[in-house]
C-alpha positions in Angstrom: 0.0 0.1 0.1 1.3 3.5 -0.8 1.5 5.3 2.6 -0.2 8.6 3.2 1.6 11.6 4.9 1.4 10.9 8.6 -1.2 13.0 10.4 1.5 14.3 12.8 3.5 15.6 9.9 0.9 17.1 7.7 1.6 20.7 8.6 5.3 20.5 7.7 5.7 17.7 5.1 4.8 17.4 1.5 5.3 14.4 -0.9 8.1 14.9 -3.5 8.2 11.3 -4.8 5.8 8.4 -4.8 6.4 4.8 -6.0 4.5 1.7 -5.1 4.7 1.2 -1.4 6.9 4.2 -0.4 6.9 8.0 -0.5 9.5 10.6 0.0 8.7 13.8 2.0 10.4 17.1 2.1 9.9 19.3 5.2 9.0 23.0 5.3 7.9 24.8 8.6 4.7 26.9 8.5 6.8 30.0 8.4 8.4 29.0 5.2 11.8 28.0 6.5 13.2 24.6 5.2 16.1 24.3 7.7 15.9 22.5 11.1 18.0 21.8 14.0 17.8 18.1 14.8 17.5 16.3 18.2 17.5 12.7 19.1 16.9 10.9 22.5 20.0 9.9 24.5 20.5 8.4 28.0 21.2 10.0 31.3 24.2 8.5 33.3 21.8 6.5 35.4 20.1 5.0 32.2 23.5 4.1 30.8 24.4 2.3 33.9 21.0 0.4 33.8 21.6 -0.5 30.1 25.2 -1.7 30.8 23.8 -3.9 33.5 20.9 -5.2 31.4 23.5 -6.2 28.6 25.9 -7.9 31.3 23.0 -10.1 32.6 21.7 -10.9 29.0 25.3 -12.0 27.9 25.6 -14.2 30.9 22.1 -15.8 30.3 22.8 -16.3 26.6 26.2 -17.6 26.7 26.7 -20.5 24.3 23.3 -19.9 22.7 23.2 -20.5 18.9 19.7 -18.9 18.5 16.6 -18.0 20.1 13.0 -18.9 19.2 9.6 -17.9 20.6 6.3 -19.4 21.1 2.9 -18.0 22.2 1.3 -19.5 25.1 -2.4 -20.2 25.5 -2.9 -17.2 27.5 -1.2 -15.0 24.8 2.1 -14.7 26.7 5.3 -15.1 24.7 7.8 -17.7 25.7 11.5 -17.5 24.7 13.6 -20.6 24.2 17.5 -20.7 23.9 19.0 -23.2 21.5 22.5 -24.6 22.4 24.6 -27.1 20.4 23.6 -30.7 21.4 21.0 -29.5 24.0 17.3 -29.5 23.9 15.6 -25.9 23.7 15.6 -24.3 27.2 13.1 -21.6 28.1 14.7 -18.4 29.4 13.2 -15.4 31.2 15.4 -12.4 29.9 15.2 -9.3 32.1 12.9 -6.6 30.9 14.8 -4.2 28.5 15.1 -0.6 30.0 12.8 1.9 28.6 15.7 4.1 27.5 17.1 1.3 25.2 13.7 0.8 23.5 12.9 4.3 22.6 13.7 6.0 19.4 12.7 9.7 19.1 13.7 12.4 16.5 12.7 16.0 17.1 13.3 19.1 14.9 13.3 22.8 15.6 12.8 25.3 12.9 16.0 27.3 12.6 13.9 30.5 11.8 10.9 30.5 14.2 11.8 27.9 16.6 8.7 25.7 16.3 9.3 22.2 17.3 7.9 19.0 15.7 8.3 15.3 16.7 9.3 13.6 13.3 9.3 10.1 15.0 8.5 8.5 18.2 8.3 4.8 18.2 5.7 4.7 21.0 3.2 6.3 18.6 4.5 6.3 15.0 5.0 3.4 12.7 3.1 0.1 12.6 4.1 -1.3 15.9 3.6 2.0 17.8 0.3 2.8 16.2 -1.3 -0.6 16.1 0.4 -2.8 18.9 1.7 -0.1 21.3 4.9 -0.1 23.2 5.6 -1.0 26.8 7.5 2.4 27.2 5.3 4.8 29.3 3.8 7.4 27.2 4.7 10.1 29.8 8.4 9.0 29.7 10.3 12.2 28.8 13.9 11.3 27.5 16.7 13.6 27.3 17.2 15.1 23.9 20.6 15.8 22.5 21.3 18.0 19.4 22.9 16.4 16.5 25.5 18.1 14.1 26.3 20.9 16.6 29.7 21.4 15.3 29.0 21.2 11.5 26.2 22.8 9.5 23.6 22.3 12.3 20.6 24.0 10.3 19.6 21.5 7.6 17.0 20.7 5.1 15.5 17.3 5.6 14.1 14.4 3.6 11.9 11.5 5.0 11.3 8.1 3.1 8.4 6.1 4.4 7.6 2.5 3.4 4.4 0.5 4.0 4.4 -3.3 3.2 1.2 -3.9 5.0 -1.7 -4.8 2.5 -4.3 -2.0 2.2 -7.1 -4.6 3.1 -5.4 -5.3 6.5 -5.1 -1.6 7.2 -8.7 -1.1 6.4 -9.7 -4.1 8.5 -7.7 -2.6 11.5 -9.0 1.0 11.3 -12.1 0.7 9.4 -12.6 1.7 5.6 -13.4 5.2 6.6 -10.0 5.8 8.0 -8.2 4.6 4.9 -6.1 7.8 4.9 -6.8 9.0 8.5 -4.9 9.1 11.6 -4.2 5.4 12.2 -3.5 4.3 8.8 -1.3 7.0 8.0 1.0 6.4 11.0 1.3 2.5 9.9 4.4 2.7 7.9 6.7 -0.2 8.3 10.1 1.5 7.6 11.3 5.1 8.1 14.5 6.7 6.7 15.6 10.3 7.5 18.3 12.2 5.6 19.9 15.6 6.2 21.5 17.9 3.8 25.2 18.4 4.4 27.4 21.5 3.6 28.2 20.0 0.3 24.4 19.9 -0.8 24.1 16.0 -0.5 21.5 14.3 1.6 22.8 11.5 3.8 20.9 9.2 6.0 21.3 9.8 9.8 18.3 7.7 11.1 16.5 4.6 9.9 14.3 2.0 11.6 12.0 -0.9 10.8 8.7 -0.4 12.6 7.0 -3.7 12.2 
């Protein structure tokens, strides 16, 4: 299905290219400016320590594991199994991944008027966020860090969105009347964001599969 411009971007984004199941967007603030400062979420020292401990425990639990598999239980819960050479599959209970490690958030600020727009937050945008939801609390406010501070910080931006979900499935999820509405427009399955560098070329700085 060809994606629509996501509802949360319709005031600043316009389609510049459309092909089959993907669109390319260029961004322009309502004030007319096409350059933005870019921010992404980062971790506090406490969150970095929590992430390091999570990774240490996970490494210990998965030592010698060749692969993982999962199976849904009768109650809908998901069971994870570790496969080791010459051993039967063993169920493992991995620790919950810290919120800061799960979150992806990109925010931009207009270089002229200062208006801020969240381009992507995986709690709400993309197929998993819009349809399934994330375990990350909606009120969790991450620390945001500016990118490209030392080199050409105010940049033009492009976004490429792909949707590999059949249109019939989306209509079933949201209802036919919402075919280009709020839910369906957020159900893209891949996002790629590129910024213009000083030499006038666009280079990818963020990409994520969202389903």
